[in-house]
N, C-alpha and C positions, 0 to 999 in steps of 0.2 A: 445583440447582445456587447456587455460592458467589456471596456478596452481597460486593459491593464497598465496601469501609473508605472513607469521604469524603464530602464533601457529598453528592453523586448517588451513588443508589443503582443497581444493577445486576447483571445476571450476571460473572462472569471471563470476559474474551471473550480472542481470540488472534488477529492478522490479521499474515499472513506473503505481502509482497508478493514476485511470483519471475516472473522474466521471464529466460532466457536469451539475450536483444538486449539490447543498452547501448545508453543515451543512449536510451531511449523513456519517460523522466519514471517510472520506478520509485521514485525518492527525492520525487517530487513527491504522489507518490500515495501514499505515506506519512505525508508531510508533513502532507497534506488530513485524514487517518483523525485523527492525533493533533489536529489542530487541529478536528474535529467533535466526540471525544468530550469533549474539554476545552471546548468550547461548553455541553457537558450536564455540566458541571463534575463529571465522571466523573473521577476518579482514571486517569492513564493513565501506564505505563513502555515506551520506547520504544528499542530497542535496534538498531546498526546494524553489521551484519556483512560491509560491504563493507571487502576488504583492501588496494584499489588506490582506489579514491574516494568514503570516508566522507562522500558529501554529508549525510546527514541529521544527523551529526554536529558538523554547520557549522555548524544552526542554533539559536543559542544558548538562542532562547528556547524550544525543544524542551526542552532537556537528557536528549537522548538519548546514553545509555550504548554505546560504544563497544566490540566483541567483539572480539579479537584473535583470528582464526581461522587465521593464517596463521605456518607454523613452518617455518623453513629452506627458505623459496624455496615450499612445498607447503602445502594447506589439510590444515588437523588437523580432521578430524570431533569428536575427542575433546572439544575446546573447546565444543561446543556444548552439552554436558551442564550447565552451569555455567547457560545459560541458559534450559534445559527446568527444572533446578530449582527457578529464581527463579519462573517461570510457574506450579509445581505448589504453593509454598508462600506464593505472596502472592496480592493480590487485586486487582481493577483489571482494567482494559482494556491489552491489550499489541498494542504495534506493532513488530513486527520486518520492517526494512527489508533489502534483500541487495543485492549486484552480480552480474552477467553471470559472474562466474568463483567463486563463491557458488551458483549457480543448480541446479547438477548434484550438487554434493557437499551442498549444505542438503538439498537433496529427496529423494536417496539415501541421507542419515542418518534423514529421518523415517520414511520405508518399512522401511530395513533395520531400524530399531529398534523399530515399531508406536508413534512418538511419539503419532500421534493420537489411539491407543485408550488409551495411557499418560495423555495429558491427557484425556479424556474420562472415565477413571474418576476425575478429579481433580476433575471439575465444571469443566470448559475447553472453550465451544465455540468452535473452530477455524476461521476463513475463510481461503481462500486469495486473492490478490489477484493477477490477472495482465493485464498490461497489452497490450492489440492497437491498434496505429497504424496511419493511414493511408501510404499514401505506400509507396516503396521497401522499406519492414521491413515491409510489411504478410503476407508467407508467413514471412518467419520468426516475426514475435511471435503468429502462428494457429497454428504451429509447437508455440513454446513452449506455447501456451493446450492445445493438443492433448495433448502430453504430460504436463501435468500431470492434465485430465481422464481420459485412460484410468488414469491410474494412483492417484488416489484413489481410494477405496473410499466416498466419501460427496458428499453434494451439499453440498458445501460452496466452488465457486468462484466467484469476483466477478469477470468481467470490467472492466474498462477501459477503453474505445473513445477514441485520445486523437487528435483529430484537427490536432495541432499540424502535423503532417507532411504533409495530405491529408485528405480525408474519408473514413469509412469506411462505407460504404453496404453494406443490405442483412447487417447481421452475423447477425440471426437465423435468414435462410435460409441462410445458407451450409451446406453438408455436413458441415464437422467440427463447426457447432455443435450438428447437428440429431444428428451421430451421439451429442453428448455433453448434451444436454441433459436428462440425469436428472444430470448432475453438477452443472448451473447453479444458483446462486440466482439468479441477475440481472445487471445491468450498470449502469454507468455512464457516461453519455458526456461526456468534454469536452471541448464544442464546439470547431468552426471558429468564430475573431470575425473582424472588422475587423484587421489584421493590423498596422498602422499605429497603434492605436488599442488596445483591449485587450490584442493580441498583444503589444507595444509595456512593454504597464503590468504584463504577466505580467512579461514579459521581466527588466526593473528590477527587479523586487521579488523573484526566484529569484536574481538577481544578486548582489542583496544579502542574499540570506539571510533574508529577512523574512517573516513569518509576513502574514497575511490581518488579521488584527488590529495586528499592528508598522506595517505598509504604512499601514491606513486613518488610522492615530492621527499617521502621519507627516507633519512638515513635510516630508519628501522629493519629498510628492509631491501634483500639482495637486487641487485638490474635483473635478472632473469625471473624472480617474481614480482617484479612492478610489470615485466611484461604479461607476467601471464592475468594478473590482474587488470591492466590494458584488454587486453584480449578480451576475459569475461566480461568488461561493462561494455565496451564496441559490441559486442552479443547483445547483449539486454537492453541496449540503447535502439539499437537498430530494428530489435523486432520492437518493441513501442512506436518508432517510428513510424512502422509498419499500417499500425494501430490509426495510426491519424487521427488524433486525441484532439481537439480547439486546445 
């Protein structure tokens, strides 16, 4: 496995956030992965492939490279070649954020071109992150997770249970989960918390396109708000630790 070049050492890994439903927190998840690995002093490269709402690229601190996949109003899958080339020829951690419009084209590109096998031959471990959210979008996001799990040939899917829109109860007991348990690495819960305190702090942070570190160091948040953001970050990062990702 290739070793990363930089302060922190580690294998080269690729994290792709995919979900066919828009507005469920894909960019937030991508930003959390970037922040997690940077905290470990790992060199991180991130790409934003959303042609409609490139949220990750709006975080100045993350320095995400925008991949323009839109040509004459349609997704041009050939544009993904450049990104794959970069992943195969550089070391570190790679985080790829996608939009709802690139879910099908990108995953189709990955499957049709046997990209997972290609990356594996170059010593890259790939993880696919799928967001499942509570509330009205539960069925749609479960469907998106199922499509990924049924079409990947590896155990590489990580599910992010986002309770921002409502609780996600009994995910491990659902039939769709049981049917695809052999593809699951594990899950991370973005817990439902008090919307007037924790929820509002996160909302303000996201609206300002700040990372946790920026918000906690900023004079734009009260001390107690910074404490709450620290609690959320610790909780999520601890869960990622428990997945024992490369």
